[in-house]
C-alpha positions as CSV (number, residue, x, y, z in Angstrom):
1,F,10.5,-14.7,7.2
2,K,11.0,-18.5,7.4
3,S,7.4,-19.4,8.2
4,A,4.9,-19.3,5.4
5,V,2.2,-18.4,7.9
6,D,4.1,-15.2,8.7
7,R,4.8,-14.3,5.1
8,N,1.1,-14.9,4.2
9,R,0.0,-12.7,7.2
10,I,2.1,-9.8,5.9
11,K,0.7,-10.3,2.3
12,R,-2.9,-10.3,3.7
13,L,-2.2,-7.1,5.6
14,I,-0.8,-5.3,2.6
15,R,-3.6,-6.5,0.4
16,E,-6.2,-5.3,2.9
17,A,-4.5,-1.8,3.2
18,Y,-4.5,-1.5,-0.6
19,R,-8.1,-2.6,-0.9
20,L,-9.3,-0.1,1.7
21,N,-7.4,2.8,0.1
22,K,-7.5,2.1,-3.6
23,G,-10.7,4.2,-4.1
24,E,-8.6,7.2,-3.1
25,I,-6.3,6.6,-6.1
26,F,-8.8,5.6,-8.8
27,N,-11.2,8.4,-8.0
28,N,-8.6,11.1,-8.2
29,I,-6.2,10.0,-10.9
30,E,-6.8,8.9,-14.5
31,G,-4.6,6.4,-16.3
32,S,-3.1,3.0,-15.5
33,Y,-0.7,2.3,-12.7
34,A,1.0,-0.8,-11.4
35,F,1.9,-1.0,-7.7
36,L,4.5,-3.2,-6.0
37,F,4.7,-3.1,-2.2
38,L,7.7,-4.6,-0.4
39,Y,7.9,-5.1,3.4
40,I,11.4,-5.0,4.7
41,G,11.4,-5.5,8.4
42,K,12.5,-7.9,11.1
43,E,9.1,-8.2,12.9
44,I,5.6,-9.0,11.9
45,P,3.8,-5.7,11.6
46,G,0.3,-4.8,12.8
47,F,-2.3,-3.4,10.4
48,E,-1.7,0.2,11.6
49,E,2.0,-0.1,10.7
50,I,1.0,-1.1,7.1
51,D,-2.0,1.2,6.6
52,K,-0.3,4.5,7.4
53,P,2.6,4.1,4.9
54,V,0.1,2.9,2.2
55,K,-2.0,6.0,2.7
56,A,1.1,8.3,2.6
57,I,2.3,6.6,-0.7
58,F,-1.1,7.1,-2.3
59,K,-1.3,10.7,-1.1
60,N,2.1,11.5,-2.6
61,L,1.2,9.8,-5.8
62,I,-2.0,11.9,-6.1
63,T,0.0,15.1,-5.4
64,Q,2.6,14.3,-8.0
65,A,0.0,13.3,-10.6
66,N,-2.0,16.5,-10.1
67,N,1.2,18.7,-10.3
68,E,2.1,17.1,-13.6
69,E,-1.2,18.0,-15.2
């Protein structure tokens, strides 16, 4: 995205989705993790378009971590 306003909007949406869902990870998994979220798209997303994939990623991570134990 050429406009800094658009890039910052996307970063804020990703941070908010992470903030709202991070309790799900840290309450169910022990250990340290680092996350990197990349948005690859042509249009500016809405919050719903960011929140659903973040929830799905966290759910998959919890499932994998519990299966390894």
